[in-house]
C-alpha positions, 0 to 999 in steps of 0.5 A: 526022082529018088530020095537023095535029091530035091527039085529046084525051089519055085520061090523067088529068093531074090530079096532074101537074107542071103541076097542082102548079105551079099549086097552088104558084103559087096559094099564092105569089100569095095570100101575095104579095097580103097582103104576106107575102113571106117566106112566099111565097119559102120556099114557092117555095124548097120547090117548086123541086126537085120542079118542075125544068121550071118552074125559069125561072118559079119563079126569076122569082117568087123574084126578084120576091119578093126585090126587093119585099122590098128585096133587088135584088142577091139578086134578080139573083143568083137570075135569074143562077143559074137562067140559068146552069142553062139558064133563059130569059125573054123580054125583056118579062117581065124589062123590063115586071114592076114588081116587077123595077124595082129591078133595072134600074140594077144592073150586069149586069142589062141584059146579063142581059136581052139574053142571056136574050131571045137565048136565048129567040129561039133556043129550038126552037118546041115548039108542038104541033098542035091537040087535036081532039075530035068528038061522036058523030053529026053536029056542030052547031058548031065550038068553038075554045078558047085557053088562059090565060096559063101553061096549054097546049092539053091544059089547055084541051081538058080544061077545055072538054071538055063542048063535045063533049056540046053536039055541038061539034067541040072544037078546043084551040089552043096559042100559039107565044108563050112567056115562059119555056120553060113559060109560054105566052100570047097578048100579041102579037095579030098572032102570035096571028092567025098561030097561029089562021090555021094551026090553022084552015087544018089542019082538014078542010073539013067542020069549017071549014064548021060554025058557028064559036064562039071560046072561052077563058079570061083571055089566051085569052078576050081573044084569043077576042073579038078574033078573033070581032070581027075575023071571020077566020080563018074566020067566027066567029058567036060567042064564049064566054069566061071571065074575059077579060083585055081592055079596051075600048081593045084593040078595033078600032072597025071590027072591032067595027061589022062584027061588029055587022052580021054579027050576032056574039053573045057570052057572058061568064062573069066571077067577082064576085070577080075582081080580076085582070080584073073591071074591064076585062072589065065595061068591055068588056062595056058597050062592046060592048053600047053598040055594038049587039053582043048579049052576055050577062054571067053574073056568078058570086057568090063566084067569083075569077079561074077557072072555076065548079064547074058549068062543064061544065053551064053550057057545055053549056046555053050552047052549046046555046042558041047552037046551038039545040039545047037542052041538047046532044047528050050528057050534061049532067052536070057533070064537077067533077073537071077 
């Protein structure tokens, strides 16, 4: 192992603060989608004391709910209170969120946006080195996975762990782009490419020589597709994505044409009930197929924006097909507890 990587954590993080935060946000967004703003706001308020590291994120949710309920001044007060306790938000999260549009003309909001953004720029880069796991014996490929928005490398590593069962070296990369102290994603492709360059360059030459498959969920899935099509860093031979948050107009036509010439292949797993990214992902699949790139679409009935329960087994079989090794090196039993 080189100094630029870490082994996968052995501890069970099922009940950690991140998991509890995501459980809360699932409830909040479900209530929000049904117009039950007061109920969602109460859930956020209840969660705040127990989730101090997510103060900025929960306060942003509370502000959005207040603004959507016709209380923009209270929404601004909510953000100011959190800022006073050390929270910050990148400018894009305060300016681009439609729910916060009613705050834009309020006295003091523009100042809060700029002060918050300045704090965001000053925040220390807490990006961690990639997480790496290797299979027993000789690996058949290298799978680099990118987390979804709001997640991190450890979450992606646990979710994609079955790649090791398929004989792949698994590398989980963390984005350096933060919208809040805890919320990471991949909004800027150029900055994402910088993170990926550094991650790949830090791997041993033996890993870099393996057939490279890019992978990811949601925003990470989008970046994985763009990376495979661009053909660098490394020389990706395929991509495997779950619920990629991508639209056809985000693809460089020259990159797509070059990927076709390089015989890049792809697999997209998409929930049939995914209202978050489904339309764009389907359009993207049609676009790349039209260009001549071989891309399989697995449409899962009843699945929303997430992973299917049998994802481990699906991943082992999918990677086995891509690598020509069948069902993989190790156990193909789905680990549904992750």
